[in-house]
C-alpha positions as CSV (number, residue, x, y, z in Angstrom):
1,M,-69.5,-260.9,133.8
2,A,-67.7,-264.0,131.6
3,Y,-64.2,-263.1,129.9
4,K,-63.6,-265.2,126.8
5,R,-59.8,-265.4,126.1
6,S,-58.0,-266.6,122.9
7,M,-55.2,-269.2,122.8
8,P,-51.7,-267.5,122.4
9,Y,-50.7,-266.5,119.2
10,V,-47.4,-266.3,118.5
11,A,-45.5,-263.7,116.4
12,T,-41.6,-264.7,115.8
13,M,-39.1,-262.6,115.6
14,T,-36.1,-263.9,113.0
15,S,-32.2,-262.9,113.6
16,G,-31.6,-259.9,111.7
17,L,-34.8,-258.9,111.3
18,T,-37.2,-256.0,112.7
19,L,-40.4,-257.2,111.6
20,T,-42.5,-260.4,112.1
21,S,-44.7,-261.7,109.6
22,E,-48.8,-260.9,110.0
23,V,-50.7,-262.0,112.7
24,D,-54.2,-262.7,112.3
25,L,-56.3,-263.4,115.7
26,D,-59.2,-264.9,113.9
27,Q,-61.5,-261.8,115.4
28,A,-61.2,-258.7,116.7
29,F,-60.7,-258.5,120.7
30,D,-61.8,-255.8,123.1
31,H,-58.3,-255.9,124.9
32,V,-55.0,-258.0,123.5
33,L,-51.7,-258.8,125.6
34,L,-48.5,-258.7,124.0
35,G,-46.1,-261.5,125.8
36,I,-42.9,-259.8,125.7
37,P,-40.0,-262.4,125.9
38,T,-36.5,-261.9,128.0
39,M,-34.4,-260.0,125.0
40,A,-30.5,-259.4,124.5
41,S,-30.5,-256.6,121.9
42,G,-31.9,-253.8,124.2
43,T,-34.2,-253.0,121.7
44,D,-37.9,-251.1,122.3
45,V,-41.0,-252.8,120.8
46,R,-43.9,-251.7,119.0
47,V,-47.1,-252.9,117.1
48,Q,-48.3,-252.4,113.9
49,V,-51.9,-253.0,112.4
50,A,-53.7,-253.4,109.4
51,G,-57.2,-253.5,108.7
52,E,-57.3,-256.5,106.7
53,S,-55.0,-259.4,105.8
54,G,-52.4,-258.6,103.7
55,G,-53.5,-255.0,104.3
56,T,-51.1,-251.4,104.7
57,Y,-49.7,-251.9,108.4
58,R,-49.2,-248.9,110.4
59,N,-47.8,-248.2,113.7
60,I,-50.0,-247.3,116.7
61,Y,-50.2,-243.4,117.7
62,L,-51.2,-242.5,121.4
63,S,-53.3,-239.6,121.5
64,P,-51.4,-236.2,122.5
65,Q,-50.4,-235.9,125.9
66,T,-51.7,-232.8,128.1
67,G,-49.3,-230.2,129.0
68,G,-45.2,-230.9,128.6
69,A,-43.7,-229.8,125.5
70,D,-44.7,-232.3,123.4
71,A,-48.5,-231.5,124.0
72,Q,-49.6,-231.3,120.5
73,T,-47.8,-234.0,119.4
74,A,-49.2,-237.8,118.8
75,V,-46.5,-240.3,119.8
76,V,-45.9,-244.1,119.0
77,Y,-47.1,-246.6,121.0
78,N,-43.8,-247.8,121.9
79,I,-42.7,-250.8,124.8
80,D,-39.2,-249.6,126.6
81,S,-36.5,-252.3,126.3
82,G,-36.2,-252.7,129.9
83,I,-39.4,-254.6,130.1
84,T,-39.0,-258.1,129.5
85,Q,-40.9,-261.6,130.8
86,A,-43.9,-259.6,131.0
87,Y,-47.5,-259.2,129.1
88,I,-48.2,-255.6,128.3
89,P,-51.9,-254.4,127.3
90,V,-51.6,-253.0,123.5
91,P,-54.6,-250.3,122.4
92,V,-55.5,-252.4,119.2
93,Q,-59.6,-252.3,120.4
94,G,-61.4,-253.8,117.3
95,C,-58.0,-254.8,114.8
96,Q,-57.4,-258.0,113.8
97,H,-54.1,-258.3,111.7
98,M,-51.3,-257.5,113.2
99,K,-47.4,-257.4,113.2
100,V,-44.6,-256.9,116.3
101,E,-42.1,-254.2,115.1
102,L,-38.0,-254.0,116.8
103,T,-36.5,-250.6,116.9
104,T,-33.5,-252.4,116.0
105,A,-32.9,-256.0,114.5
106,M,-32.3,-259.1,116.9
107,T,-28.9,-259.8,116.6
108,A,-28.2,-263.2,118.9
109,T,-31.0,-265.5,117.9
110,S,-34.9,-265.6,117.4
111,V,-37.7,-264.7,119.7
112,E,-41.3,-265.4,119.9
113,F,-43.6,-262.9,121.0
114,E,-47.2,-264.1,122.3
115,I,-50.5,-262.3,121.7
116,V,-53.6,-262.9,123.5
117,G,-57.1,-261.9,122.7
118,I,-59.9,-261.1,125.4
119,S,-63.3,-260.0,124.7
120,L,-65.8,-258.8,127.4
């Protein structure tokens, strides 16, 4: 089976902000990987998607988990602040436009997130 992998797209998080500019992946991919850089701010990472360029961006929610206290509550897809220097699969299948969001603003410097699309 052959895979088609995109060149990495870059989403730059500027110091003092919590949201990157829009990243257009040029097409909708089957799978998307988000490259998490080393970050000193201790902030969680989230991803927002929109159906069109300049559209309304929304957080990705995961389906309710079975069992436990939050069994009926969908939760925001969240990458823990302890994860750095890694590529994380992001559940954005079929979405071409995305932004990276931080739960707290970067304070020290700007960082770049790599986004790689993969199609089967």
